Backbone as CSV, one residue per row, in Angstrom:
resi,resn,N_x,N_y,N_z,CA_x,CA_y,CA_z,C_x,C_y,C_z
1,MET,9.497,7.972,-8.448,9.813,8.109,-7.033,8.555,7.839,-6.213
2,MET,8.662,6.932,-5.271,7.530,6.634,-4.400,7.654,7.467,-3.134
3,ASN,6.553,7.987,-2.685,6.523,8.795,-1.471,6.238,7.909,-0.276
4,THR,7.192,7.042,0.049,7.023,6.152,1.185,8.228,6.222,2.100
5,MET,7.988,5.881,3.346,9.054,5.729,4.336,8.835,4.376,5.001
6,GLU,9.906,3.786,5.472,9.795,2.504,6.154,10.253,2.639,7.597
7,PHE,9.468,2.034,8.482,9.743,2.047,9.919,9.688,0.603,10.410
8,ASN,10.808,0.014,10.738,10.863,-1.348,11.274,10.053,-2.342,10.441
9,GLY,10.165,-2.241,9.130,9.469,-3.172,8.248,8.035,-2.790,7.908
10,TYR,7.555,-1.690,8.425,6.216,-1.188,8.115,6.359,0.035,7.217
11,LYS,5.605,0.064,6.117,5.697,1.180,5.181,4.574,2.177,5.416
12,ALA,4.925,3.440,5.197,3.953,4.525,5.294,4.049,5.366,4.031
13,VAL,2.914,5.778,3.519,2.883,6.682,2.377,2.880,8.107,2.919
14,ILE,3.643,8.970,2.260,3.802,10.352,2.722,3.197,11.291,1.679
15,GLN,2.389,12.235,2.138,1.803,13.244,1.262,1.887,14.600,1.947
16,TYR,1.977,15.630,1.126,1.989,16.985,1.669,0.568,17.532,1.686
17,ASP,0.171,18.114,2.817,-1.143,18.724,2.954,-0.968,20.240,2.977
18,PRO,-1.248,20.917,1.861,-1.016,22.363,1.809,-1.931,23.170,2.733
19,GLU,-3.080,22.617,3.096,-4.002,23.344,3.977,-3.403,23.559,5.366
20,ILE,-2.671,22.577,5.849,-2.062,22.712,7.181,-0.549,22.895,7.101
21,GLU,-0.021,22.913,5.852,1.410,23.097,5.600,2.258,22.091,6.372
22,MET,1.830,20.823,6.301,2.562,19.747,6.953,2.530,18.515,6.065
23,PHE,3.479,17.624,6.320,3.480,16.324,5.681,2.666,15.371,6.538
24,ARG,1.932,14.480,5.876,1.140,13.467,6.582,1.636,12.105,6.157
25,GLY,1.885,11.253,7.136,2.256,9.872,6.876,1.138,8.958,7.323
26,GLU,0.884,7.937,6.536,-0.141,6.956,6.902,0.416,5.563,6.645
27,PHE,0.414,4.731,7.668,0.928,3.375,7.533,0.000,2.532,6.675
28,LEU,0.605,1.669,5.891,-0.120,0.802,4.968,-0.191,-0.613,5.508
29,GLY,-1.276,-1.308,5.199,-1.384,-2.729,5.514,-1.560,-3.065,6.976
30,LEU,-2.105,-2.124,7.746,-2.329,-2.378,9.172,-3.787,-2.738,9.430
31,ASN,-4.024,-3.399,10.543,-5.383,-3.734,10.983,-6.026,-2.573,11.733
32,GLY,-5.732,-1.393,11.335,-6.267,-0.198,11.957,-5.537,1.003,11.397
33,GLY,-5.934,2.160,11.837,-5.321,3.378,11.329,-4.178,3.852,12.199
34,ALA,-3.128,4.296,11.549,-1.999,4.891,12.256,-1.398,5.931,11.326
35,ASP,-1.537,7.197,11.699,-0.965,8.249,10.880,-0.176,9.215,11.741
36,PHE,0.528,10.126,11.076,1.400,11.057,11.788,1.645,12.271,10.910
37,TYR,1.996,13.393,11.533,2.195,14.657,10.841,3.496,15.293,11.293
38,ALA,4.132,16.020,10.365,5.334,16.773,10.710,5.622,17.780,9.603
39,LYS,6.454,18.758,9.921,6.809,19.790,8.953,8.042,19.444,8.121
40,ASP,8.830,18.437,8.573,10.040,18.090,7.840,10.342,16.599,7.974
41,ILE,11.363,16.152,7.260,11.716,14.729,7.231,12.113,14.223,8.614
42,GLU,12.907,14.980,9.319,13.314,14.564,10.669,12.093,14.389,11.572
43,GLY,11.162,15.329,11.477,9.933,15.231,12.257,9.095,14.037,11.847
44,LEU,9.041,13.750,10.537,8.305,12.580,10.066,8.874,11.301,10.658
45,ARG,10.206,11.198,10.678,10.830,9.995,11.253,10.468,9.840,12.729
46,LYS,10.578,10.920,13.458,10.284,10.886,14.898,8.811,10.558,15.149
47,GLU,7.919,11.263,14.473,6.487,11.060,14.684,6.025,9.708,14.149
48,GLY,6.617,9.246,13.032,6.275,7.940,12.488,6.634,6.818,13.443
49,GLU,7.828,6.895,14.016,8.245,5.877,14.986,7.325,5.881,16.201
50,ALA,6.980,7.069,16.688,6.109,7.168,17.863,4.718,6.617,17.548
51,SER,4.174,6.972,16.386,2.846,6.500,15.997,2.829,4.984,15.870
52,LEU,3.851,4.428,15.236,3.921,2.974,15.073,4.064,2.286,16.425
53,ASP,4.895,2.828,17.304,5.065,2.235,18.640,3.730,2.182,19.393
54,VAL,2.967,3.273,19.337,1.666,3.320,20.022,0.725,2.289,19.406
55,PHE,0.681,2.227,18.081,-0.199,1.276,17.407,0.158,-0.160,17.776
56,LEU,1.448,-0.499,17.725,1.876,-1.868,18.041,1.601,-2.224,19.497
57,GLU,1.770,-1.271,20.391,1.476,-1.516,21.808,-0.014,-1.782,22.007
58,MET,-0.860,-1.024,21.323,-2.306,-1.244,21.425,-2.674,-2.627,20.884
59,CYS,-2.023,-3.047,19.813,-2.284,-4.381,19.253,-1.887,-5.464,20.251
60,ARG,-0.717,-5.290,20.903,-0.281,-6.268,21.910,-1.279,-6.351,23.056
61,GLU,-1.714,-5.197,23.538,-2.666,-5.160,24.650,-3.994,-5.821,24.292
62,ASP,-4.429,-5.643,23.042,-5.721,-6.183,22.603,-5.611,-7.571,21.998
63,GLY,-4.385,-8.093,21.872,-4.192,-9.402,21.264,-4.542,-9.441,19.783
64,VAL,-4.276,-8.352,19.090,-4.617,-8.225,17.666,-3.339,-8.283,16.831
65,GLU,-3.402,-8.999,15.718,-2.296,-9.027,14.762,-2.218,-7.647,14.109
66,PRO,-1.055,-6.976,14.143,-0.979,-5.616,13.606,-1.120,-5.537,12.087
67,ARG,-0.631,-6.557,11.379,-0.686,-6.518,9.914,-1.987,-7.102,9.397
68,LYS,-2.557,-6.428,8.429,-3.761,-6.892,7.762,-3.405,-8.116,6.918
69,GLU,-4.285,-9.089,6.900,-4.097,-10.255,6.031,-4.870,-10.021,4.746
70,TYR,-4.251,-10.384,3.634,-4.889,-10.219,2.332,-5.260,-11.582,1.777
71,SER,-6.423,-11.653,1.132,-6.926,-12.916,0.603,-6.264,-13.299,-0.713
72,GLY,-5.689,-12.324,-1.404,-5.148,-12.595,-2.728,-6.185,-12.422,-3.818
73,LYS,-7.346,-11.906,-3.444,-8.415,-11.677,-4.416,-8.837,-10.217,-4.350
74,PHE,-9.129,-9.652,-5.531,-9.752,-8.340,-5.569,-10.546,-8.220,-6.856
75,ASN,-11.601,-7.427,-6.806,-12.452,-7.230,-7.974,-11.973,-6.021,-8.755
76,LEU,-12.051,-6.139,-10.056,-11.643,-5.056,-10.935,-12.773,-4.799,-11.917
77,ARG,-13.226,-3.566,-11.986,-14.310,-3.219,-12.902,-13.731,-2.486,-14.098
78,ILE,-13.949,-3.050,-15.288,-13.475,-2.456,-16.534,-14.594,-2.536,-17.561
79,SER,-14.435,-1.816,-18.641,-15.468,-1.832,-19.678,-15.456,-3.183,-20.398
80,PRO,-16.594,-3.616,-20.913,-16.648,-4.875,-21.657,-15.675,-4.940,-22.844
81,PRO,-15.499,-3.856,-23.614,-14.517,-3.942,-24.705,-13.087,-4.172,-24.214
82,VAL,-12.712,-3.519,-23.112,-11.370,-3.743,-22.556,-11.252,-5.171,-22.052
83,HIS,-12.284,-5.673,-21.399,-12.296,-7.046,-20.906,-12.061,-8.013,-22.080
84,ALA,-12.781,-7.805,-23.169,-12.627,-8.683,-24.335,-11.217,-8.630,-24.894
85,ARG,-10.653,-7.449,-24.989,-9.281,-7.314,-25.518,-8.265,-7.980,-24.606
86,LEU,-8.470,-7.885,-23.295,-7.554,-8.536,-22.358,-7.620,-10.052,-22.479
87,VAL,-8.828,-10.595,-22.627,-8.976,-12.047,-22.806,-8.254,-12.486,-24.078
88,GLU,-8.419,-11.706,-25.145,-7.736,-12.022,-26.403,-6.218,-11.988,-26.225
89,ARG,-5.728,-10.975,-25.546,-4.277,-10.842,-25.336,-3.734,-11.998,-24.515
90,ALA,-4.432,-12.348,-23.448,-3.994,-13.472,-22.608,-3.979,-14.755,-23.421
91,ALA,-5.029,-14.977,-24.211,-5.097,-16.191,-25.033,-3.960,-16.226,-26.051
92,SER,-3.637,-15.066,-26.625,-2.549,-15.037,-27.604,-1.199,-15.335,-26.957
93,ASP,-1.095,-15.086,-25.654,0.124,-15.429,-24.901,0.058,-16.845,-24.335
94,GLY,-1.052,-17.537,-24.582,-1.195,-18.916,-24.122,-1.428,-19.055,-22.632
95,THR,-2.120,-18.084,-22.045,-2.353,-18.117,-20.609,-3.779,-17.677,-20.301
96,SER,-4.194,-17.883,-19.075,-5.512,-17.416,-18.647,-5.460,-15.915,-18.403
97,LEU,-6.638,-15.295,-18.402,-6.701,-13.867,-18.105,-6.130,-13.585,-16.722
98,ASN,-6.492,-14.398,-15.752,-5.995,-14.196,-14.394,-4.470,-14.235,-14.345
99,GLN,-3.870,-15.255,-14.939,-2.408,-15.375,-14.900,-1.742,-14.241,-15.672
100,TRP,-2.346,-13.838,-16.777,-1.786,-12.737,-17.564,-1.773,-11.448,-16.732
101,VAL,-2.891,-11.169,-16.051,-2.975,-9.962,-15.217,-1.970,-10.040,-14.066
102,VAL,-1.838,-11.198,-13.443,-0.858,-11.364,-12.364,0.538,-11.037,-12.872
103,THR,0.894,-11.556,-14.034,2.224,-11.309,-14.610,2.441,-9.820,-14.875
104,VAL,1.438,-9.164,-15.457,1.544,-7.730,-15.737,1.704,-6.937,-14.440
105,LEU,0.920,-7.271,-13.432,1.006,-6.553,-12.156,2.347,-6.782,-11.472
106,GLU,2.858,-8.003,-11.508,4.163,-8.292,-10.912,5.255,-7.479,-11.602
107,ARG,5.200,-7.397,-12.928,6.185,-6.582,-13.654,6.076,-5.115,-13.261
108,ALA,4.852,-4.636,-13.127,4.639,-3.237,-12.779,5.242,-2.890,-11.418
109,ILE,5.065,-3.749,-10.417,5.620,-3.412,-9.099,7.124,-3.600,-9.058
110,GLN,7.684,-4.471,-9.888,9.134,-4.642,-9.949,9.798,-3.422,-10.576
111,THR,9.188,-2.860,-11.606,9.789,-1.704,-12.271,9.601,-0.423,-11.495
112,SER,8.623,-0.386,-10.580,8.394,0.843,-9.808,9.195,0.845,-8.505
113,ALA,9.789,-0.286,-8.145,10.517,-0.353,-6.870,11.890,0.270,-6.956
């Protein structure tokens, strides 16, 4: 189960903060921060919509694209023995390490959705 909510095509991750006894939502993939708090699901929906509306309005006023652009590249640090085993596994499947990792990651997000 993923702790996310969607608001007009924008996803937010939801976590419970026991220190303040409230749920916190934080939008993902934005060119800035937008979060919201509430004690229940109904409150999260209301506060999430309001937070997103304010964020999008600020983006319009500033001429900023609200969604973050991703390059498609990221660095991954692993131990040399794991790196060697991954290269071997990719080669045994007849593919490059990069393509093998892409395939594994794509499968992982498909099964978690």
